[in-house]
MARDRENFI-588476 format. One record per atom (N, C-alpha, C, O): x, y, z. Coordinates in steps of 0.05 Angstrom, whole numbers, padded with zeros to 5 digits, always signed. Example, Ala and Ser with C-alpha at 12.3 -4.5 7.8 and 13.67 -1.06 7.14 Angstrom:
// residues 2
+00264-00114+00156;+00246-00090+00156;+00264-00066+00156;+00285-00066+00169;+00257-00045+00142;+00273-00021+00143;+00258+00001+00157;+00268+00023+00161;
END
This chain:
// residues 203
-01657-00994-00687;-01632-01009-00685;-01635-01037-00676;-01616-01052-00674;-01660-01045-00670;-01665-01072-00661;-01666-01090-00686;-01680-01082-00705;-01653-01113-00686;-01654-01131-00710;-01683-01139-00716;-01700-01140-00698;-01688-01144-00741;-01715-01151-00750;-01726-01176-00737;-01750-01180-00736;-01708-01194-00728;-01718-01219-00716;-01733-01215-00690;-01747-01232-00681;-01730-01191-00678;-01744-01185-00653;-01771-01171-00658;-01785-01166-00638;-01777-01166-00683;-01802-01151-00688;-01827-01166-00678;-01845-01154-00666;-01828-01192-00684;-01851-01207-00676;-01854-01208-00645;-01876-01206-00634;-01831-01212-00632;-01832-01213-00602;-01841-01186-00590;-01857-01186-00573;-01829-01165-00600;-01836-01138-00589;-01865-01131-00596;-01879-01119-00579;-01875-01139-00619;-01903-01134-00626;-01922-01150-00608;-01942-01139-00599;-01914-01175-00602;-01931-01191-00584;-01930-01179-00556;-01951-01180-00542;-01907-01170-00546;-01906-01158-00520;-01922-01132-00518;-01936-01128-00498;-01921-01116-00539;-01937-01091-00539;-01967-01097-00539;-01982-01084-00525;-01975-01117-00555;-02003-01125-00556;-02013-01136-00529;-02034-01128-00519;-01996-01153-00516;-02004-01164-00490;-02005-01142-00469;-02024-01142-00453;-01986-01124-00469;-01987-01102-00449;-02011-01084-00453;-02024-01076-00433;-02018-01078-00478;-02042-01062-00483;-02067-01076-00473;-02085-01063-00462;-02069-01102-00479;-02093-01117-00470;-02095-01118-00439;-02116-01116-00428;-02072-01121-00426;-02072-01123-00397;-02078-01095-00384;-02089-01094-00362;-02070-01074-00397;-02078-01047-00388;-02108-01045-00388;-02120-01033-00370;-02121-01056-00409;-02150-01056-00409;-02162-01072-00387;-02182-01064-00375;-02150-01095-00380;-02159-01112-00358;-02155-01096-00331;-02172-01098-00314;-02134-01081-00329;-02129-01065-00305;-02151-01044-00302;-02160-01039-00280;-02158-01031-00324;-02179-01011-00323;-02206-01024-00314;-02221-01011-00299;-02211-01048-00323;-02235-01062-00314;-02235-01067-00284;-02254-01063-00270;-02212-01077-00275;-02209-01083-00246;-02212-01058-00229;-02225-01059-00208;-02202-01035-00239;-02205-01010-00224;-02234-01001-00224;-02243-00991-00204;-02247-01004-00246;-02275-00995-00248;-02294-01012-00231;-02314-01002-00221;-02287-01037-00227;-02303-01054-00210;-02302-01046-00181;-02322-01047-00167;-02278-01039-00171;-02275-01032-00143;-02261-01005-00141;-02242-01002-00126;-02272-00985-00155;-02259-00959-00155;-02260-00946-00128;-02241-00931-00121;-02280-00951-00112;-02282-00937-00086;-02262-00947-00066;-02255-00933-00047;-02251-00971-00070;-02230-00982-00052;-02202-00976-00062;-02182-00984-00049;-02199-00964-00086;-02173-00959-00098;-02166-00929-00097;-02143-00922-00090;-02184-00912-00105;-02180-00884-00106;-02203-00870-00091;-02226-00880-00091;-02197-00847-00080;-02218-00832-00066;-02214-00831-00036;-02194-00842-00026;-02233-00819-00021;-02229-00817+00008;-02230-00843+00023;-02218-00846+00044;-02244-00863+00012;-02246-00889+00025;-02227-00910+00013;-02231-00934+00017;-02207-00901-00001;-02188-00920-00014;-02171-00934+00006;-02164-00923+00027;-02165-00959+00000;-02147-00976+00017;-02119-00974+00006;-02115-00976-00019;-02099-00970+00023;-02071-00967+00013;-02062-00991-00004;-02047-00987-00024;-02070-01015+00003;-02063-01039-00012;-02074-01038-00041;-02060-01046-00059;-02098-01029-00044;-02110-01027-00070;-02097-01007-00088;-02091-01012-00111;-02091-00984-00077;-02077-00963-00092;-02049-00972-00100;-02040-00966-00123;-02035-00985-00083;-02008-00995-00089;-02009-01016-00111;-01992-01015-00129;-02028-01034-00110;-02031-01054-00131;-02037-01041-00158;-02025-01048-00179;-02055-01022-00158;-02062-01009-00184;-02039-00993-00196;-02034-00995-00220;-02025-00978-00180;-02004-00960-00190;-01980-00977-00200;-01970-00972-00222;-01972-00997-00185;-01949-01013-00193;-01956-01030-00217;-01939-01034-00235;-01980-01040-00219;-01988-01056-00242;-01988-01038-00267;-01979-01046-00288;-02000-01014-00264;-02001-00996-00287;-01973-00988-00296;-01968-00986-00320;-01956-00982-00277;-01928-00974-00284;-01914-00996-00299;-01900-00991-00319;-01916-01021-00290;-01903-01043-00303;-01914-01048-00331;-01898-01054-00350;-01940-01046-00335;-01952-01051-00361;-01944-01029-00381;-01938-01035-00404;-01944-01004-00371;-01936-00982-00389;-01906-00985-00396;-01899-00979-00419;-01890-00994-00378;-01862-00999-00383;-01859-01019-00406;-01844-01014-00425;-01872-01042-00404;-01870-01062-00425;-01881-01051-00452;-01870-01057-00473;-01903-01036-00451;-01915-01026-00475;-01896-01006-00489;-01892-01008-00513;-01886-00986-00474;-01870-00965-00486;-01843-00976-00497;-01835-00970-00519;-01830-00993-00481;-01804-01004-00490;-01808-01021-00515;-01792-01019-00534;-01829-01037-00516;-01834-01054-00539;-01841-01037-00564;-01831-01043-00586;-01858-01017-00561;-01866-01001-00584;-01842-00985-00595;-01838-00984-00619;-01826-00973-00577;-01803-00957-00587;-01782-00975-00599;-01767-00967-00617;-01781-01000-00590;-01762-01019-00602;-01769-01026-00630;-01752-01035-00645;-01795-01023-00638;-01803-01029-00665;-01798-01006-00685;-01799-01010-00709;-01792-00982-00675;-01787-00959-00692;-01759-00961-00703;-01740-00964-00688;-01755-00959-00729;-01728-00960-00741;-01711-00937-00732;-01721-00915-00727;-01686-00942-00729;-01665-00923-00722;-01669-00911-00694;-01659-00889-00688;-01684-00925-00677;-01688-00916-00649;-01673-00936-00632;-01677-00960-00633;-01656-00926-00615;-01641-00943-00596;-01660-00950-00573;-01669-00933-00558;-01665-00976-00570;-01683-00985-00550;-01672-00980-00522;-01687-00980-00502;-01646-00976-00520;-01634-00970-00494;-01644-00944-00482;-01647-00942-00458;-01651-00925-00499;-01662-00899-00489;-01689-00904-00475;-01693-00893-00453;-01706-00919-00488;-01732-00924-00476;-01729-00941-00451;-01744-00936-00431;-01710-00960-00451;-01706-00976-00427;-01697-00960-00403;-01706-00963-00381;-01678-00941-00408;-01668-00925-00386;-01690-00906-00376;-01694-00904-00351;-01704-00893-00393;-01724-00873-00385;-01746-00887-00369;-01755-00877-00348;-01757-00909-00379;-01779-00923-00366;-01770-00936-00340;-01785-00938-00321;-01745-00945-00339;-01735-00957-00314;-01733-00936-00292;-01740-00941-00269;-01723-00912-00299;-01722-00890-00279;-01750-00882-00270;-01754-00878-00246;-01768-00880-00288;-01796-00873-00281;-01808-00895-00262;-01821-00888-00243;-01803-00920-00268;-01814-00942-00252;-01802-00942-00224;-01817-00945-00204;-01776-00938-00222;-01763-00938-00195;-01773-00914-00179;-01779-00917-00155;-01774-00891-00191;-01784-00867-00176;-01812-00870-00167;-01819-00863-00144;-01829-00882-00184;-01858-00885-00178;-01861-00904-00154;-01877-00899-00136;-01846-00926-00154;-01849-00946-00133;-01838-00935-00106;-01850-00939-00085;-01815-00922-00107;-01804-00911-00083;-01822-00890-00071;-01826-00889-00046;-01833-00872-00087;-01851-00851-00077;-01877-00863-00066;-01887-00854-00046;-01887-00884-00079;-01911-00897-00070;-01906-00911-00043;-01923-00909-00025;-01883-00924-00040;-01877-00937-00015;-01874-00917+00008;-01883-00922+00030;-01861-00895+00003;-01857-00875+00023;-01883-00861+00031;-01887-00853+00054;-01902-00859+00012;-01927-00845+00018;-01947-00863+00032;-01961-00854+00050;-01949-00889+00023;-01969-00906+00034;-01958-00924+00057;-01974-00933+00074;-01932-00928+00058;-01920-00944+00079;-01933-00972+00080;-01938-00982+00102;-01938-00983+00057;-01950-01010+00056;-01929-01031+00056;-01910-01029+00041;-01933-01052+00072;-01914-01074+00074;-01924-01099+00061;-01910-01120+00061;-01948-01098+00049;-01958-01122+00036;-01944-01128+00010;-01935-01109-00004;-01941-01154+00003;-01928-01162-00022;-01900-01151-00024;-01892-01140-00045;-01885-01152-00002;-01858-01141-00001;-01840-01155-00021;-01822-01143-00033;-01843-01181-00024;-01826-01197-00042;-01831-01187-00071;-01812-01184-00086;-01856-01184-00078;-01862-01174-00105;-01851-01147-00110;-01841-01140-00132;-01852-01130-00089;-01841-01103-00092;-01810-01104-00096;-01800-01089-00113;-01796-01120-00082;-01768-01123-00085;-01761-01134-00112;-01742-01124-00125;-01775-01154-00121;-01770-01165-00148;-01775-01144-00170;-01759-01142-00189;-01795-01127-00167;-01801-01106-00186;-01778-01086-00187;-01770-01077-00208;-01769-01078-00163;-01746-01059-00162;-01721-01070-00175;-01707-01056-00189;-01716-01095-00170;-01692-01108-00182;-01695-01110-00212;-01675-01106-00227;-01719-01115-00221;-01724-01116-00250;-01719-01089-00263;-01707-01087-00285;-01729-01068-00251;-01724-01041-00262;-01695-01034-00261;-01684-01021-00279;-01681-01041-00239;-01653-01035-00237;-01637-01050-00259;-01619-01039-00271;-01644-01076-00264;-01631-01091-00285;-01637-01078-00312;-01619-01077-00329;-01662-01070-00316;-01669-01057-00341;-01653-01031-00345;-01645-01024-00368;-01649-01016-00324;-01633-00991-00325;-01605-00997-00334;-01593-00984-00351;-01593-01018-00322;-01565-01025-00329;-01563-01035-00357;-01544-01028-00372;-01582-01051-00366;-01581-01061-00393;-01586-01039-00413;-01574-01039-00435;-01603-01020-00406;-01607-00997-00424;-01582-00981-00428;-01576-00972-00450;-01567-00977-00407;-01542-00962-00409;-01522-00977-00427;-01509-00965-00443;-01521-01003-00423;-01503-01019-00440;-01511-01018-00469;-01494-01017-00487;-01537-01017-00475;-01546-01015-00503;-01541-00988-00514;-01538-00985-00538;-01541-00967-00497;-01534-00941-00507;-01505-00940-00515;-01498-00926-00535;-01488-00954-00501;-01460-00955-00507;-01455-00971-00533;-01440-00963-00550;-01468-00995-00534;-01464-01013-00557;-01492-01023-00566;-01502-01043-00556;-01504-01009-00584;-01532-01016-00593;-01533-01043-00606;-01555-01054-00609;-01511-01054-00616;-01512-01079-00631;-01504-01103-00613;-01499-01125-00624;-01504-01100-00587;-01498-01122-00569;-01523-01140-00567;-01542-01133-00553;-01522-01163-00581;-01545-01180-00581;-01551-01193-00554;-01574-01198-00547;-01530-01199-00539;-01534-01212-00513;-01549-01193-00494;-01568-01202-00480;-01542-01168-00493;-01556-01149-00476;-01585-01145-00486;-01603-01140-00470;-01589-01146-00512;-01616-01144-00522;-01634-01167-00514;-01657-01164-00508;-01622-01191-00514;-01637-01214-00504;-01644-01211-00475;-01666-01217-00466;-01624-01202-00459;-01629-01198-00430;-01651-01177-00425;-01668-01181-00408;-01650-01156-00441;-01671-01135-00438;-01698-01146-00445;-01718-01139-00433;-01700-01163-00466;-01725-01175-00473;-01736-01192-00451;-01761-01192-00446;-01719-01206-00437;-01728-01223-00414;-01738-01205-00391;-01758-01211-00378;-01724-01183-00386;-01732-01165-00364;-01759-01153-00370;-01776-01151-00352;-01763-01145-00395;-01790-01133-00402;-01811-01154-00398;-01834-01148-00390;-01805-01179-00405;-01825-01201-00401;-01830-01205-00371;-01853-01209-00363;-01810-01203-00354;-01814-01207-00325;-01831-01185-00314;-01849-01190-00298;-01826-01160-00322;-01843-01138-00312;-01872-01141-00321;-01891-01134-00307;-01876-01152-00345;-01903-01157-00354;-01917-01178-00337;-01941-01174-00330;-01903-01199-00330;-01915-01221-00314;-01921-01211-00286;-01942-01217-00275;-01903-01196-00274;-01907-01186-00247;-01931-01167-00247;-01948-01167-00229;-01933-01150-00267;-01956-01132-00269;-01982-01147-00273;-02003-01139-00263;-01981-01168-00288;-02005-01185-00292;-02014-01197-00265;-02038-01198-00259;-01995-01206-00249;-02002-01217-00223;-02015-01197-00205;-02034-01203-00191;-02005-01172-00206;-02016-01152-00189;-02043-01143-00199;-02061-01137-00182;-02047-01141-00225;-02073-01134-00235;-02094-01156-00229;-02117-01150-00223;-02085-01181-00230;-02104-01203-00223;-02111-01202-00193;-02134-01207-00186;-02091-01196-00176;-02096-01194-00148;-02116-01171-00142;-02134-01174-00125;-02114-01150-00157;-02132-01127-00154;-02160-01135-00163;-02180-01128-00150;-02162-01150-00185;-02188-01159-00194;-02202-01178-00175;-02226-01177-00172;-02186-01195-00161;-02198-01213-00142;-02204-01200-00115;-02217-01213-00098;-02194-01176-00111;-02200-01162-00086;-02183-01171-00063;-02192-01170-00040;-02158-01179-00068;-02141-01187-00046;-02135-01164-00027;-02130-01169-00003;-02134-01140-00037;-02128-01117-00019;-02151-01113+00001;-02147-01103+00023;-02176-01120-00007;-02199-01118+00011;-02198-01139+00032;-02205-01134+00055;-02189-01163+00024;-02187-01185+00044;-02166-01178+00065;-02170-01184+00089;-02143-01166+00057;-02123-01158+00076;-02132-01137+00095;-02126-01138+00119;-02147-01117+00085;-02158-01096+00102;-02178-01107+00122;-02179-01099+00145;-02195-01126+00113;-02215-01138+00130;-02202-01154+00152;-02211-01153+00175;-02180-01169+00146;-02166-01184+00166;-02153-01166+00187;-02152-01173+00211;-02143-01143+00178;-02131-01124+00197;-02152-01113+00216;-02148-01109+00240;-02176-01107+00205;-02197-01096+00222;-02207-01117+00242;-02213-01109+00265;-02208-01143+00235;-02217-01163+00254;-02198-01167+00276;-02206-01170+00299;-02172-01167+00270;-02152-01173+00290;-02142-01148+00305;-02127-01150+00324;-02151-01125+00296;-02141-01100+00309;-02159-01090+00331;-02154-01097+00354;-02179-01075+00324;-02195-01062+00345;-02217-01080+00354;-02228-01096+00339;-02223-01079+00381;-02244-01094+00393;-02261-01075+00409;-02250-01057+00422;-02287-01079+00408;-02305-01062+00423;-02303-01068+00453;-02301-01092+00460;-02304-01049+00470;-02304-01054+00499;-02329-01068+00507;-02350-01065+00494;-02328-01084+00529;-02352-01098+00538;-02374-01078+00546;-02369-01058+00558;-02399-01085+00538;-02421-01068+00544;-02432-01074+00572;-02428-01096+00583;-02445-01054+00583;-02457-01058+00609;-02439-01050+00631;-02414-01052+00628;-02449-01039+00653;-02433-01031+00675;-02421-01054+00691;-02433-01075+00693;-02397-01050+00701;-02384-01071+00717;-02392-01068+00746;-02409-01052+00753;-02380-01084+00763;-02387-01083+00791;-02381-01056+00803;-02397-01046+00819;-02359-01044+00795;-02352-01018+00806;-02372-00996+00798;-02378-00978+00813;-02383-00999+00773;-02402-00979+00763;-02429-00982+00778;-02442-00962+00783;-02436-01007+00785;-02461-01011+00799;-02460-00998+00827;-02480-00986+00836;-02437-01000+00841;-02435-00988+00867;-02436-00957+00865;-02448-00945+00882;-02423-00946+00845;-02423-00917+00843;-02449-00906+00832;-02454-00882+00835;-02466-00923+00819;-02491-00913+00808;-02513-00911+00829;-02531-00895+00825;-02511-00926+00851;-02532-00925+00871;-02536-00898+00884;-02559-00890+00886;-02515-00884+00893;-02520-00858+00905;-02531-00838+00885;-02547-00821+00893;-02524-00841+00860;-02534-00822+00840;-02564-00825+00836;-02578-00805+00831;-02575-00849+00839;-02604-00853+00836;-02619-00839+00859;-02639-00826+00855;-02608-00842+00883;-02621-00830+00906;-02620-00800+00904;-02640-00787+00911;-02598-00789+00895;-02596-00760+00892;-02615-00750+00871;-02626-00728+00874;-02619-00765+00850;-02637-00756+00829;-02666-00755+00838;-02681-00739+00828;-02673-00772+00858;-02700-00772+00868;-02704-00752+00891;-02726-00751+00902;-02684-00737+00898;-02686-00718+00920;-02684-00730+00947;-02692-00717+00967;-02675-00755+00950;-02673-00768+00976;-02647-00761+00989;-02626-00758+00975;-02646-00758+01014;-02622-00752+01029;-02619-00772+01051;-02638-00785+01059;-02595-00775+01060;-02589-00795+01081;-02596-00783+01108;-02586-00761+01115;-02612-00797+01123;-02620-00788+01150;-02600-00799+01170;-02594-00823+01171;-02589-00781+01185;-02568-00789+01205;-02581-00803+01229;-02603-00796+01237;-02568-00823+01239;-02577-00837+01263;-02572-00819+01287;-02555-00802+01288;-02589-00824+01309;-02586-00807+01332;-02558-00808+01345;-02548-00788+01355;-02546-00831+01345;-02520-00834+01358;-02497-00826+01340;-02474-00827+01349;-02502-00817+01315;-02480-00809+01298;-02476-00779+01299;-02495-00764+01302;-02452-00770+01298;-02447-00741+01298;-02456-00729+01272;-02453-00741+01251;-02466-00705+01274;-02475-00691+01250;-02451-00680+01234;-02455-00668+01213;
END
Protein backbone atom coordinates (compact mmCIF):
# COMPACT_ATOMS: atom_id res chain seq x y z
CA UNK A 1 0.00 0.00 0.00
CA UNK A 2 3.02 2.26 -0.01
CA UNK A 3 3.21 4.43 -3.16
CA UNK A 4 5.86 3.45 -5.64
CA UNK A 5 7.74 6.72 -5.14
CA UNK A 6 8.91 5.40 -1.74
CA UNK A 7 10.40 2.20 -3.15
CA UNK A 8 13.87 3.64 -3.69
CA UNK A 9 13.95 5.18 -0.21
CA UNK A 10 12.76 2.03 1.53
CA UNK A 11 15.21 -0.11 -0.46
CA UNK A 12 18.07 2.19 0.52
CA UNK A 13 17.02 2.08 4.18
CA UNK A 14 16.83 -1.70 4.16
CA UNK A 15 20.25 -1.96 2.52
CA UNK A 16 21.81 0.45 5.01
CA UNK A 17 20.26 -1.33 7.98
CA UNK A 18 21.50 -4.71 6.76
CA UNK A 19 25.02 -3.35 6.27
CA UNK A 20 25.04 -1.77 9.73
CA UNK A 21 23.87 -5.04 11.30
CA UNK A 22 27.00 -6.58 9.79
CA UNK A 23 29.08 -3.76 11.34
CA UNK A 24 27.44 -4.47 14.68
CA UNK A 25 28.34 -8.15 14.44
CA UNK A 26 31.95 -7.16 13.78
CA UNK A 27 31.97 -4.86 16.81
CA UNK A 28 30.55 -7.61 19.01
CA UNK A 29 33.07 -10.17 17.75
CA UNK A 30 35.98 -7.81 18.49
CA UNK A 31 35.00 -7.32 22.14
CA UNK A 32 32.68 -10.24 22.78
CA UNK A 33 34.04 -10.91 26.29
CA UNK A 34 33.02 -7.41 27.44
CA UNK A 35 29.51 -7.62 25.92
CA UNK A 36 28.20 -11.10 26.67
CA UNK A 37 29.26 -13.73 29.15
CA UNK A 38 30.28 -13.78 32.83
CA UNK A 39 32.70 -10.84 32.45
CA UNK A 40 30.33 -8.68 30.41
CA UNK A 41 30.00 -4.97 31.19
CA UNK A 42 26.43 -3.64 31.51
CA UNK A 43 27.23 -0.69 29.25
CA UNK A 44 28.45 -2.92 26.45
CA UNK A 45 25.42 -5.20 26.57
CA UNK A 46 23.08 -2.21 26.58
CA UNK A 47 24.80 -0.68 23.54
CA UNK A 48 24.69 -3.95 21.62
CA UNK A 49 21.04 -4.78 22.34
CA UNK A 50 19.66 -1.29 21.68
CA UNK A 51 21.67 -0.92 18.48
CA UNK A 52 20.55 -4.31 17.21
CA UNK A 53 16.90 -3.58 18.06
CA UNK A 54 16.97 -0.26 16.22
CA UNK A 55 18.65 -1.68 13.12
CA UNK A 56 16.25 -4.61 12.94
CA UNK A 57 13.36 -2.14 13.31
CA UNK A 58 14.54 -0.12 10.31
CA UNK A 59 15.23 -3.27 8.29
CA UNK A 60 11.87 -4.96 8.92
CA UNK A 61 9.71 -1.86 8.46
CA UNK A 62 11.50 -0.96 5.21
CA UNK A 63 11.32 -4.47 3.77
CA UNK A 64 7.65 -4.96 4.61
CA UNK A 65 6.91 -1.55 3.15
CA UNK A 66 8.22 -2.80 -0.21
CA UNK A 67 5.78 -5.73 -0.32
CA UNK A 68 2.65 -4.93 -2.37
CA UNK A 69 -0.70 -4.89 -0.58
CA UNK A 70 0.99 -4.83 2.85
CA UNK A 71 0.06 -2.00 5.20
CA UNK A 72 3.32 -0.59 6.51
CA UNK A 73 1.46 0.53 9.63
CA UNK A 74 1.29 -3.08 10.82
CA UNK A 75 5.06 -3.46 10.69
CA UNK A 76 5.53 -0.07 12.35
CA UNK A 77 3.25 -0.94 15.27
CA UNK A 78 4.70 -4.41 15.85
CA UNK A 79 8.33 -3.30 15.72
CA UNK A 80 7.66 -0.24 17.88
CA UNK A 81 6.11 -2.40 20.61
CA UNK A 82 9.04 -4.83 20.42
CA UNK A 83 11.55 -1.97 20.65
CA UNK A 84 9.86 -0.32 23.64
CA UNK A 85 9.54 -3.60 25.54
CA UNK A 86 13.17 -4.53 24.82
CA UNK A 87 14.54 -1.19 26.04
CA UNK A 88 12.38 -1.09 29.17
CA UNK A 89 13.32 -4.66 30.14
CA UNK A 90 16.97 -3.96 29.47
CA UNK A 91 16.93 -0.82 31.62
CA UNK A 92 15.20 -2.63 34.49
CA UNK A 93 17.61 -5.55 34.34
CA UNK A 94 20.91 -3.69 33.98
CA UNK A 95 20.01 -0.42 35.74
CA UNK A 96 22.44 1.43 33.51
CA UNK A 97 22.35 5.21 33.52
CA UNK A 98 24.87 5.86 30.78
CA UNK A 99 23.70 7.59 27.57
CA UNK A 100 20.40 8.50 29.20
CA UNK A 101 19.67 11.14 26.57
CA UNK A 102 20.08 8.63 23.74
CA UNK A 103 17.83 6.21 25.61
CA UNK A 104 15.08 8.81 25.98
CA UNK A 105 15.36 9.81 22.31
CA UNK A 106 15.07 6.17 21.27
CA UNK A 107 11.97 5.63 23.41
CA UNK A 108 10.36 8.78 21.99
CA UNK A 109 11.15 7.61 18.46
CA UNK A 110 9.52 4.23 19.09
CA UNK A 111 6.50 5.91 20.69
CA UNK A 112 6.13 8.21 17.67
CA UNK A 113 6.47 5.23 15.34
CA UNK A 114 3.75 3.42 17.29
CA UNK A 115 1.39 6.37 16.94
CA UNK A 116 2.12 6.82 13.25
CA UNK A 117 1.62 3.12 12.64
CA UNK A 118 -1.82 3.26 14.24
CA UNK A 119 -2.74 6.24 12.09
CA UNK A 120 -1.62 4.39 8.96
CA UNK A 121 -3.71 1.40 9.96
CA UNK A 122 -6.72 3.68 10.08
CA UNK A 123 -5.88 5.52 6.84
CA UNK A 124 -3.25 3.69 4.75
CA UNK A 125 -3.27 6.40 2.09
CA UNK A 126 -2.29 9.29 4.38
CA UNK A 127 0.85 10.56 2.70
CA UNK A 128 1.74 12.97 5.50
CA UNK A 129 1.88 10.20 8.10
CA UNK A 130 3.88 8.06 5.70
CA UNK A 131 6.46 10.81 5.36
CA UNK A 132 6.63 11.18 9.15
CA UNK A 133 7.09 7.44 9.56
CA UNK A 134 9.91 7.47 7.01
CA UNK A 135 11.66 10.16 9.06
CA UNK A 136 11.22 8.18 12.28
CA UNK A 137 12.71 5.07 10.69
CA UNK A 138 15.65 7.17 9.55
CA UNK A 139 16.13 8.56 13.07
CA UNK A 140 16.18 5.09 14.64
CA UNK A 141 18.74 4.04 12.05
CA UNK A 142 21.03 6.99 12.88
CA UNK A 143 20.73 6.43 16.65
CA UNK A 144 21.52 2.75 16.20
CA UNK A 145 24.53 3.66 14.06
CA UNK A 146 25.82 5.93 16.83
CA UNK A 147 25.48 3.18 19.40
CA UNK A 148 27.14 0.59 17.18
CA UNK A 149 30.03 2.98 16.55
CA UNK A 150 30.38 3.63 20.30
CA UNK A 151 30.52 -0.10 20.86
CA UNK A 152 33.19 -0.53 18.18
CA UNK A 153 35.31 2.23 19.76
CA UNK A 154 35.00 0.61 23.18
CA UNK A 155 33.35 3.51 25.00
CA UNK A 156 31.66 1.10 27.41
CA UNK A 157 35.13 -0.13 28.45
CA UNK A 158 36.33 3.42 29.06
CA UNK A 159 33.32 4.11 31.29
CA UNK A 160 33.91 0.96 33.31
CA UNK A 161 37.60 1.77 33.73
CA UNK A 162 36.77 5.27 34.97
CA UNK A 163 34.37 3.86 37.53
CA UNK A 164 37.00 1.45 38.78
CA UNK A 165 39.59 4.22 39.17
CA UNK A 166 37.31 6.58 41.05
CA UNK A 167 35.58 3.91 43.10
CA UNK A 168 37.58 1.45 45.14
CA UNK A 169 40.95 2.30 46.67
CA UNK A 170 43.32 -0.14 48.32
CA UNK A 171 43.96 0.46 52.02
CA UNK A 172 47.45 1.67 52.94
CA UNK A 173 49.94 -1.12 53.37
CA UNK A 174 52.08 -1.60 56.43
CA UNK A 175 51.16 -1.44 60.10
CA UNK A 176 50.30 1.86 61.69
CA UNK A 177 51.51 3.21 64.99
CA UNK A 178 48.82 1.35 66.88
CA UNK A 179 49.76 -1.93 65.21
CA UNK A 180 53.41 -1.50 66.14
CA UNK A 181 52.54 -1.11 69.81
CA UNK A 182 50.30 -4.17 69.83
CA UNK A 183 52.82 -6.28 67.92
CA UNK A 184 55.62 -5.96 70.49
CA UNK A 185 54.07 -8.16 73.19
CA UNK A 186 53.24 -10.80 70.60
CA UNK A 187 56.91 -11.10 69.62
CA UNK A 188 57.99 -11.67 73.18
CA UNK A 189 55.30 -14.25 73.74
CA UNK A 190 56.31 -16.09 70.60
CA UNK A 191 59.90 -16.40 71.92
CA UNK A 192 58.72 -17.81 75.26
CA UNK A 193 59.81 -14.70 77.20
CA UNK A 194 57.82 -13.63 80.20
CA UNK A 195 57.83 -10.42 82.15
CA UNK A 196 59.83 -10.58 85.39
CA UNK A 197 58.19 -8.73 88.21
CA UNK A 198 60.20 -6.20 90.19
CA UNK A 199 60.75 -6.89 93.89
CA UNK A 200 58.68 -3.92 95.00
CA UNK A 201 55.74 -4.80 92.73
CA UNK A 202 52.88 -6.92 93.98
CA UNK A 203 52.58 -10.30 92.32
